N, CA, C and O atoms as CSV, one atom per row, in Angstrom:
chain,resi,resn,atom,element,x,y,z
A,1,MET,N,N,10.420,-2.941,-3.412
A,1,MET,CA,C,9.799,-2.550,-3.996
A,1,MET,C,C,8.487,-3.825,-4.325
A,1,MET,O,O,7.265,-3.740,-4.199
A,2,PHE,N,N,9.231,-4.795,-4.716
A,2,PHE,CA,C,8.409,-6.157,-5.196
A,2,PHE,C,C,7.655,-6.394,-4.078
A,2,PHE,O,O,6.431,-6.329,-4.186
A,3,LEU,N,N,8.274,-6.717,-2.778
A,3,LEU,CA,C,7.649,-7.354,-1.356
A,3,LEU,C,C,6.433,-6.373,-1.003
A,3,LEU,O,O,5.334,-6.757,-0.602
A,4,ILE,N,N,6.843,-4.940,-1.237
A,4,ILE,CA,C,6.087,-4.050,-0.587
A,4,ILE,C,C,4.631,-4.110,-1.677
A,4,ILE,O,O,3.652,-3.697,-1.055
A,5,CYS,N,N,4.340,-4.456,-2.895
A,5,CYS,CA,C,3.691,-4.610,-3.919
A,5,CYS,C,C,2.940,-5.771,-3.452
A,5,CYS,O,O,1.712,-5.742,-3.376
A,6,LYS,N,N,3.773,-6.989,-3.075
A,6,LYS,CA,C,2.948,-7.931,-3.029
A,6,LYS,C,C,2.440,-8.167,-1.400
A,6,LYS,O,O,1.563,-9.002,-1.179
A,7,GLU,N,N,2.907,-7.564,-0.542
A,7,GLU,CA,C,1.865,-7.367,0.730
A,7,GLU,C,C,0.541,-6.445,0.626
A,7,GLU,O,O,-0.553,-6.554,1.179
A,8,ALA,N,N,0.985,-5.620,-0.172
A,8,ALA,CA,C,-0.383,-4.544,-0.652
A,8,ALA,C,C,-1.638,-5.616,-1.148
A,8,ALA,O,O,-2.773,-5.724,-0.685
A,9,LEU,N,N,-0.944,-6.406,-2.333
A,9,LEU,CA,C,-2.013,-6.908,-2.975
A,9,LEU,C,C,-2.464,-8.148,-1.966
A,9,LEU,O,O,-3.611,-8.593,-1.930
A,10,ASN,N,N,-1.665,-8.494,-1.379
A,10,ASN,CA,C,-1.894,-9.796,-0.293
A,10,ASN,C,C,-3.112,-9.374,0.502
A,10,ASN,O,O,-4.063,-10.115,0.750
A,11,ASN,N,N,-2.988,-8.088,0.883
A,11,ASN,CA,C,-4.092,-7.393,2.294
A,11,ASN,C,C,-5.419,-7.065,1.432
A,11,ASN,O,O,-6.574,-7.372,1.727
A,12,ALA,N,N,-5.076,-6.535,0.572
A,12,ALA,CA,C,-6.635,-6.393,-0.358
A,12,ALA,C,C,-7.100,-7.751,-0.735
A,12,ALA,O,O,-8.327,-7.659,-0.709
A,13,LEU,N,N,-6.732,-9.139,-1.121
A,13,LEU,CA,C,-7.210,-10.057,-1.689
A,13,LEU,C,C,-7.623,-10.705,-0.569
A,13,LEU,O,O,-8.559,-11.499,-0.671
A,14,LYS,N,N,-7.016,-10.484,0.654
A,14,LYS,CA,C,-7.201,-11.466,2.328
A,14,LYS,C,C,-8.320,-10.891,2.837
A,14,LYS,O,O,-9.252,-11.639,3.135
A,15,TYR,N,N,-8.441,-9.568,3.019
A,15,TYR,CA,C,-8.760,-8.735,4.045
A,15,TYR,C,C,-9.898,-8.078,3.200
A,15,TYR,O,O,-10.977,-8.620,3.442
A,16,SER,N,N,-9.970,-7.172,2.373
A,16,SER,CA,C,-10.874,-6.010,1.916
A,16,SER,C,C,-11.987,-6.547,1.746
A,16,SER,O,O,-12.901,-6.065,2.414
A,17,LYS,N,N,-12.308,-7.663,0.857
A,17,LYS,CA,C,-13.231,-8.187,0.019
A,17,LYS,C,C,-13.643,-7.124,-1.163
A,17,LYS,O,O,-14.810,-6.943,-1.512
A,18,ALA,N,N,-12.706,-6.567,-1.628
A,18,ALA,CA,C,-12.556,-6.076,-2.710
A,18,ALA,C,C,-13.209,-6.660,-4.164
A,18,ALA,O,O,-12.924,-7.785,-4.575
A,19,THR,N,N,-14.142,-5.723,-4.900
A,19,THR,CA,C,-14.194,-5.921,-6.022
A,19,THR,C,C,-13.191,-5.843,-7.312
A,19,THR,O,O,-13.118,-6.583,-8.293
A,20,LYS,N,N,-12.489,-4.748,-6.976
A,20,LYS,CA,C,-11.488,-3.779,-7.856
A,20,LYS,C,C,-10.444,-3.785,-7.249
A,20,LYS,O,O,-10.592,-3.727,-6.028
A,21,ILE,N,N,-9.143,-3.846,-7.707
A,21,ILE,CA,C,-7.966,-3.493,-7.111
A,21,ILE,C,C,-7.496,-2.681,-8.459
A,21,ILE,O,O,-8.039,-3.085,-9.487
A,22,ASP,N,N,-6.689,-1.740,-8.589
A,22,ASP,CA,C,-6.303,-0.916,-9.239
A,22,ASP,C,C,-4.395,-0.633,-8.801
A,22,ASP,O,O,-4.022,-0.114,-7.749
A,23,ILE,N,N,-3.504,-1.109,-9.863
A,23,ILE,CA,C,-2.611,-0.682,-9.382
A,23,ILE,C,C,-1.667,-0.076,-10.670
A,23,ILE,O,O,-1.631,-0.508,-11.822
A,24,THR,N,N,-0.931,1.052,-10.094
A,24,THR,CA,C,-0.063,1.929,-10.844
A,24,THR,C,C,1.289,1.869,-10.690
A,24,THR,O,O,1.690,2.167,-9.566
A,25,LEU,N,N,2.188,1.536,-11.587
A,25,LEU,CA,C,3.431,1.798,-11.577
A,25,LEU,C,C,4.061,2.641,-12.336
A,25,LEU,O,O,4.092,2.345,-13.531
A,26,LYS,N,N,4.667,3.779,-11.951
A,26,LYS,CA,C,5.014,4.519,-12.883
A,26,LYS,C,C,6.365,5.075,-12.557
A,26,LYS,O,O,6.995,4.665,-11.582
A,27,LYS,N,N,6.857,6.080,-13.426
A,27,LYS,CA,C,8.245,6.733,-13.190
A,27,LYS,C,C,8.094,8.394,-13.406
A,27,LYS,O,O,7.754,9.012,-14.415
A,28,LYS,N,N,8.559,8.981,-11.792
A,28,LYS,CA,C,8.169,10.506,-12.462
A,28,LYS,C,C,9.755,10.922,-11.755
A,28,LYS,O,O,10.386,10.474,-10.798
A,29,ASN,N,N,9.988,11.921,-12.685
A,29,ASN,CA,C,11.476,12.363,-12.201
A,29,ASN,C,C,12.288,11.099,-12.022
A,29,ASN,O,O,12.208,10.208,-12.868
A,30,GLU,N,N,13.001,10.991,-11.050
A,30,GLU,CA,C,14.196,10.013,-10.452
A,30,GLU,C,C,13.337,9.299,-9.216
A,30,GLU,O,O,13.842,9.108,-8.110
A,31,ASN,N,N,11.892,8.909,-9.574
A,31,ASN,CA,C,11.293,8.092,-8.417
A,31,ASN,C,C,10.663,7.156,-9.480
A,31,ASN,O,O,10.584,7.368,-10.690
A,32,ILE,N,N,10.184,5.958,-8.705
A,32,ILE,CA,C,9.191,4.990,-9.027
A,32,ILE,C,C,8.417,5.289,-8.153
A,32,ILE,O,O,8.799,5.487,-6.999
A,33,ILE,N,N,7.096,5.388,-8.549
A,33,ILE,CA,C,5.740,5.352,-7.875
A,33,ILE,C,C,5.023,4.336,-7.915
A,33,ILE,O,O,4.916,3.817,-9.027
A,34,LEU,N,N,4.265,3.670,-6.721
A,34,LEU,CA,C,3.312,2.459,-7.022
A,34,LEU,C,C,2.158,2.827,-6.192
A,34,LEU,O,O,2.303,3.142,-5.011
A,35,TYR,N,N,1.346,2.805,-6.608
A,35,TYR,CA,C,-0.128,3.283,-6.553
A,35,TYR,C,C,-0.806,1.510,-6.399
A,35,TYR,O,O,-0.405,0.561,-7.073
A,36,VAL,N,N,-1.989,1.451,-5.246
A,36,VAL,CA,C,-2.354,0.287,-4.944
A,36,VAL,C,C,-3.884,0.699,-4.383
A,36,VAL,O,O,-3.976,1.021,-3.198
A,37,HIS,N,N,-5.188,0.688,-5.302
A,37,HIS,CA,C,-6.367,1.343,-4.256
A,37,HIS,C,C,-7.196,0.025,-4.827
A,37,HIS,O,O,-7.082,-0.504,-5.932
A,38,ASP,N,N,-8.055,-0.335,-3.738
A,38,ASP,CA,C,-9.127,-0.979,-3.855
A,38,ASP,C,C,-10.356,-0.612,-3.362
A,38,ASP,O,O,-10.331,0.428,-2.703
A,39,ASN,N,N,-11.619,-1.248,-3.501
A,39,ASN,CA,C,-12.665,-0.458,-3.407
A,39,ASN,C,C,-13.120,-1.438,-2.252
A,39,ASN,O,O,-14.303,-1.727,-2.431
A,40,GLY,N,N,-12.751,-1.870,-1.462
A,40,GLY,CA,C,-13.038,-2.971,-0.655
A,40,GLY,C,C,-13.549,-2.293,1.027
A,40,GLY,O,O,-13.745,-1.085,1.162
A,41,LYS,N,N,-13.647,-2.895,1.739
A,41,LYS,CA,C,-14.577,-2.516,3.198
A,41,LYS,C,C,-13.671,-1.700,3.732
A,41,LYS,O,O,-14.257,-0.922,4.484
A,42,GLY,N,N,-12.162,-1.438,3.699
A,42,GLY,CA,C,-11.757,-0.378,4.261
A,42,GLY,C,C,-11.500,-0.334,6.112
A,42,GLY,O,O,-12.224,-1.033,6.821
A,43,PHE,N,N,-10.784,0.251,6.519
A,43,PHE,CA,C,-10.326,0.068,7.978
A,43,PHE,C,C,-9.882,1.216,8.395
A,43,PHE,O,O,-9.138,1.919,7.711
A,44,VAL,N,N,-10.365,1.580,9.768
A,44,VAL,CA,C,-9.449,2.744,10.546
A,44,VAL,C,C,-8.198,1.915,10.918
A,44,VAL,O,O,-8.032,0.747,11.271
A,45,LEU,N,N,-7.155,3.265,10.640
A,45,LEU,CA,C,-5.865,2.907,10.636
A,45,LEU,C,C,-5.330,2.655,12.343
A,45,LEU,O,O,-4.471,1.894,12.787
A,46,THR,N,N,-5.952,3.329,12.820
A,46,THR,CA,C,-5.689,3.205,14.305
A,46,THR,C,C,-6.176,1.946,15.287
A,46,THR,O,O,-5.775,1.706,16.426
A,47,ASP,N,N,-7.370,1.063,14.335
A,47,ASP,CA,C,-7.397,0.073,14.862
A,47,ASP,C,C,-6.562,-1.085,14.347
A,47,ASP,O,O,-6.763,-2.128,14.968
A,48,THR,N,N,-6.006,-1.132,13.731
A,48,THR,CA,C,-5.168,-2.213,13.042
A,48,THR,C,C,-3.766,-2.557,14.321
A,48,THR,O,O,-2.812,-1.811,14.542
A,49,THR,N,N,-4.012,-3.686,14.885
A,49,THR,CA,C,-2.797,-4.143,15.754
A,49,THR,C,C,-2.215,-5.629,15.428
A,49,THR,O,O,-1.160,-6.192,15.718
A,50,ASN,N,N,-3.553,-6.071,14.578
A,50,ASN,CA,C,-2.821,-7.515,14.276
A,50,ASN,C,C,-1.939,-7.428,12.895
A,50,ASN,O,O,-1.987,-6.698,11.905
A,51,GLY,N,N,-1.053,-8.603,13.334
A,51,GLY,CA,C,-0.197,-8.280,11.933
A,51,GLY,C,C,1.190,-7.592,11.840
A,51,GLY,O,O,1.541,-7.139,12.929
A,52,ASN,N,N,2.024,-7.403,10.885
A,52,ASN,CA,C,2.717,-6.673,10.850
A,52,ASN,C,C,2.871,-6.397,9.174
A,52,ASN,O,O,4.019,-6.336,8.733
A,53,GLY,N,N,1.924,-6.258,8.401
A,53,GLY,CA,C,1.830,-6.032,6.890
A,53,GLY,C,C,2.081,-4.542,6.725
A,53,GLY,O,O,2.880,-4.003,5.959
A,54,LEU,N,N,1.404,-4.086,7.429
A,54,LEU,CA,C,1.340,-2.376,7.099
A,54,LEU,C,C,2.477,-1.538,7.261
A,54,LEU,O,O,2.988,-0.712,6.504
A,55,LYS,N,N,2.899,-2.098,8.934
A,55,LYS,CA,C,4.286,-1.966,9.454
A,55,LYS,C,C,5.484,-2.036,8.398
A,55,LYS,O,O,6.117,-1.097,7.915
A,56,ASN,N,N,5.616,-3.364,8.180
A,56,ASN,CA,C,6.359,-3.777,7.211
A,56,ASN,C,C,6.638,-2.997,5.733
A,56,ASN,O,O,7.756,-2.769,5.271
A,57,MET,N,N,5.531,-2.697,5.200
A,57,MET,CA,C,5.486,-1.961,4.067
A,57,MET,C,C,6.190,-0.515,4.223
A,57,MET,O,O,6.871,0.057,3.372
A,58,LYS,N,N,5.924,-0.156,5.255
A,58,LYS,CA,C,6.457,1.725,5.783
A,58,LYS,C,C,7.535,0.952,5.674
A,58,LYS,O,O,7.932,0.775,4.522
A,59,THR,N,N,8.181,0.393,6.617
A,59,THR,CA,C,9.562,0.119,7.183
A,59,THR,C,C,10.265,-0.456,5.558
A,59,THR,O,O,11.351,0.030,5.245
A,60,ARG,N,N,9.733,-1.273,4.785
A,60,ARG,CA,C,10.696,-1.811,3.510
A,60,ARG,C,C,10.858,-0.264,2.715
A,60,ARG,O,O,12.039,0.058,2.587
A,61,ALA,N,N,10.112,0.481,2.305
A,61,ALA,CA,C,10.195,1.536,1.907
A,61,ALA,C,C,11.069,2.871,2.454
A,61,ALA,O,O,11.625,3.731,1.771
A,62,LYS,N,N,10.997,2.748,3.931
A,62,LYS,CA,C,12.129,3.773,4.102
A,62,LYS,C,C,13.654,3.228,4.250
A,62,LYS,O,O,14.674,3.911,4.158
A,63,ASN,N,N,13.573,1.956,4.479
A,63,ASN,CA,C,15.053,1.465,4.481
A,63,ASN,C,C,15.260,1.487,2.400
A,63,ASN,O,O,16.420,1.214,2.090
A,64,ILE,N,N,14.675,1.658,1.628
A,64,ILE,CA,C,15.148,2.039,0.332
A,64,ILE,C,C,15.253,3.513,0.062
A,64,ILE,O,O,15.720,3.852,-1.026
A,65,GLY,N,N,14.872,4.438,0.931
A,65,GLY,CA,C,14.983,5.835,0.827
A,65,GLY,C,C,13.780,6.470,0.467
A,65,GLY,O,O,13.747,7.623,0.036
A,66,GLY,N,N,12.465,5.522,0.684
A,66,GLY,CA,C,11.433,6.358,0.065
A,66,GLY,C,C,10.564,6.348,1.585
A,66,GLY,O,O,10.876,6.404,2.774
A,67,PHE,N,N,9.209,6.236,0.737
A,67,PHE,CA,C,8.189,6.493,1.750
A,67,PHE,C,C,6.735,5.560,1.150
A,67,PHE,O,O,6.475,5.270,-0.018
A,68,CYS,N,N,5.891,5.214,2.495
A,68,CYS,CA,C,5.078,4.270,1.902
A,68,CYS,C,C,3.454,5.136,2.884
A,68,CYS,O,O,3.471,5.080,4.113
A,69,GLN,N,N,2.790,5.519,2.494
A,69,GLN,CA,C,1.385,6.041,2.810
A,69,GLN,C,C,0.441,5.368,2.272
A,69,GLN,O,O,0.303,4.898,1.142
A,70,ILE,N,N,-0.469,5.368,3.589
A,70,ILE,CA,C,-1.650,4.112,3.535
A,70,ILE,C,C,-2.859,5.074,3.850
A,70,ILE,O,O,-2.682,5.797,4.830
A,71,ASP,N,N,-3.959,5.194,3.238
A,71,ASP,CA,C,-4.887,5.874,3.391
A,71,ASP,C,C,-6.226,4.777,3.565
A,71,ASP,O,O,-6.064,3.842,2.782
A,72,SER,N,N,-7.224,4.665,4.198
A,72,SER,CA,C,-8.252,3.965,4.359
A,72,SER,C,C,-9.481,4.609,4.927
A,72,SER,O,O,-9.500,5.444,5.831
A,73,ILE,N,N,-10.406,4.158,4.341
A,73,ILE,CA,C,-11.954,4.849,5.110
A,73,ILE,C,C,-12.700,3.776,4.991
A,73,ILE,O,O,-12.773,3.062,3.991
A,74,LYS,N,N,-13.393,3.609,6.233
A,74,LYS,CA,C,-14.370,2.246,6.579
A,74,LYS,C,C,-15.208,2.407,5.444
A,74,LYS,O,O,-15.726,3.509,5.268
A,75,GLY,N,N,-15.406,1.552,4.711
A,75,GLY,CA,C,-16.993,1.624,3.519
A,75,GLY,C,C,-16.370,2.191,2.316
A,75,GLY,O,O,-17.072,2.474,1.345
A,76,LYS,N,N,-15.317,2.344,2.313
A,76,LYS,CA,C,-14.404,3.266,1.116
A,76,LYS,C,C,-13.627,2.416,0.316
A,76,LYS,O,O,-13.577,2.419,-0.914
A,77,GLY,N,N,-12.923,1.567,1.227
A,77,GLY,CA,C,-11.709,1.281,0.653
A,77,GLY,C,C,-10.507,1.440,1.010
A,77,GLY,O,O,-10.425,1.969,2.118
A,78,THR,N,N,-9.256,1.130,0.391
A,78,THR,CA,C,-7.850,1.612,0.903
A,78,THR,C,C,-7.080,2.152,-0.464
A,78,THR,O,O,-7.460,1.908,-1.609
A,79,LYS,N,N,-5.897,2.951,-0.094
A,79,LYS,CA,C,-5.343,3.501,-1.087
A,79,LYS,C,C,-4.037,3.400,-0.675
A,79,LYS,O,O,-3.988,3.864,0.464
A,80,ILE,N,N,-3.144,3.092,-0.970
A,80,ILE,CA,C,-1.840,2.568,-0.916
A,80,ILE,C,C,-0.743,3.389,-1.726
A,80,ILE,O,O,-0.423,2.760,-2.735
A,81,HIS,N,N,-0.026,4.674,-1.592
A,81,HIS,CA,C,1.229,5.182,-2.448
A,81,HIS,C,C,2.690,5.002,-1.696
A,81,HIS,O,O,2.866,5.236,-0.500
A,82,VAL,N,N,3.378,4.691,-2.319
A,82,VAL,CA,C,4.787,4.124,-2.165
A,82,VAL,C,C,5.362,5.116,-3.189
A,82,VAL,O,O,4.863,5.366,-4.287
A,83,GLU,N,N,6.588,5.696,-2.624
A,83,GLU,CA,C,7.579,6.250,-3.646
A,83,GLU,C,C,8.949,6.340,-3.205
A,83,GLU,O,O,9.438,7.063,-2.337
A,84,VAL,N,N,9.462,5.512,-3.926
A,84,VAL,CA,C,10.972,5.601,-3.716
A,84,VAL,C,C,12.154,5.997,-4.890
A,84,VAL,O,O,12.063,5.617,-6.057
A,85,PRO,N,N,12.860,6.521,-4.562
A,85,PRO,CA,C,14.000,7.099,-5.707
A,85,PRO,C,C,14.590,5.650,-6.142
A,85,PRO,O,O,14.777,4.671,-5.420
A,86,ILE,N,N,14.888,5.836,-7.888
A,86,ILE,CA,C,15.792,5.059,-8.550
A,86,ILE,C,C,16.981,5.339,-8.369
A,86,ILE,O,O,17.563,6.412,-8.531
A,87,THR,N,N,17.619,3.661,-7.785
A,87,THR,CA,C,19.247,3.894,-7.285
A,87,THR,C,C,19.651,3.111,-8.680
A,87,THR,O,O,20.834,2.922,-8.962
């Protein structure tokens, strides 16, 4: 979970030109939920071919029994939602 959060923050700081990044970490039932939202430039998900950051976040979440959803709209920022079970 730490590495997913680290990658999300790195991406927001390095690429998004965001002026605001909101991070929320909470427990819901038997899951830990992480939200990382920025107000940066956003991107088209199908246009991201360079690097492995987004793929790695999804793979890491899957490997620990969870999921990672990435939503981005060009000009509107990016939202990352990660949910993993507490073990």
